[in-house]
Structures are given as structure tokens and as C-alpha cells.
N, C-alpha and C positions, 0 to 999 in steps of 0.2 A: 079811728086813730082820733083821735083831736083836735081842735083847733092851730092847738099852743106847738102840740109835734109836728103837725105838720110846718109849722114857721119857721121851727125851729134852724139856725143855722149852726153848721157843725162846728165843734170848739177847731180847728185846727183848720184855714183855710190852705188848700196844699198847692202851691200854681206848679204844675207840671212843664219843664224847658225843655222839649227835643231839640238838641241842637246836633245841626251836623257841622261845624267845627271842631276840629279835633285839637285835642289836649296835650298836653306836653306833659311828660311823667316827669319833673328834672332827676336825672341821673351825674352820677359825681362824674369829672371829667376824664378822661381816657383818653388811650392814644390808640384806640378801636371804634369807629363812627358806625353807624348802619342808618345806610341808604337806601333811601324806598324812592315808590313813586318811577321809577325806574319805564322807560319803555318794553312791553315786554314784546314788539314786534317787530324789537332789533335782538341776532342773534349775539346771542353769551362771552364770541370770543370780541363782537366791536363791542358792547357794552364795558369789558370789563378792561381792552385797552385802552379808552376811551376816560376812561375811571380813571386807568393810569395818571392818563398823559395829562388831565386837568387837578387831579388831586399832589401830582410831583411837583406842579408847581409852588408849594406850600410844605413840600418837604417832603424827604426818604417815605414813599412807599415801601413796606415793608412786607405786605399781602394783601391779597382779593380773592376774598373768598365769594362765592357766586354759587348758585344751585340751578336746575332747569328744573327743580319741583320747585324751588318757592323764585321764582317769575318774578322778576319789579321789585327784587330786592339786592343785596350785596352789604357786607363788612370789611373797611376796609380802614387797615392798621396803616399807619406811619409808625415812626421812630419816635418822638416826644408828644407828649401830651397836646403842649405849646402847639406844636405842625398842627393836628387836630383841629385842637381848639380857634382857631388859622382861617383854615379850611372850611369847617363849618361857620360858621361865621360867614367868609366870603363869596361861597358858595350854593349856600342858602338858599332854596325859591328861584334861582339859576335855572332857565332853560338848559333842556339835554337832553336832544333829539324829540325835540318839543314836545314835553313835559317841563314844568318845577319841582327838581330837585329836595327829598323832602332829606334831614340830615341831624343823628342827633345822635349823642356820645351812646354808645352801644353797651348794653346793661349789663355785660363782665369784660374783661379782658380781650379777650381774644373770645371766635366764634369761629366753628369749625361746624361747614353743612355739605 
């Protein structure tokens, strides 16, 4: 190998940025919210009833879907998109059973678990 080839720099100086922060993919506003980072040490019924209490502050809660298979996650459907948006903005990162709520619009309007 020649000295020139050994000292030659690659054409692209690629830097790898491994980030631990969450990236948020923007989704269309919907009346169904995806809620994650729920405390999986709390019973499902307690989580569900308390989610109902805090989300009903912002509007009429039509449905809360949770599953034992998908611990730590829920789908909350409010009556209107405006109610869902207000709840999402107001409750995002609020402590709930010792963990901050992560909330975003659901990718689909309703989700069955």
C-alpha cells in the first residue's frame, strides 16, 4: 500500500449520532390519543379509571383501550379533536403514578386492543 493511499481521507466524513432522545413523528390531529410510559406496576383497572378521571377534565371520554399484552400503553378517545388536542398539550409529561405521561395523536382514529 502506498503512502498516499494510507493517508488519503475518505470522501465523506460521516459522523454517527446515536441519540437516546425520543423522536416524534408528526401525525394528523385525531380524537384518539396514544398514551405511553404508563406505570406497569399498577393494575389495569386502576390505570384505566384514573386515566378516565384526568382526561375527562378536558372533554367527554368515549373510550379507553388497554391490554395486558401491551402494558404501559393506552388509547384514549375523546369526543372531539379539540378536546383531544387540549388534553394532549395539558397532560404531556405530567406525572402519573410516578412516571411522566407520553401522549401523541394515534396513527389511526380508533384502536382496538
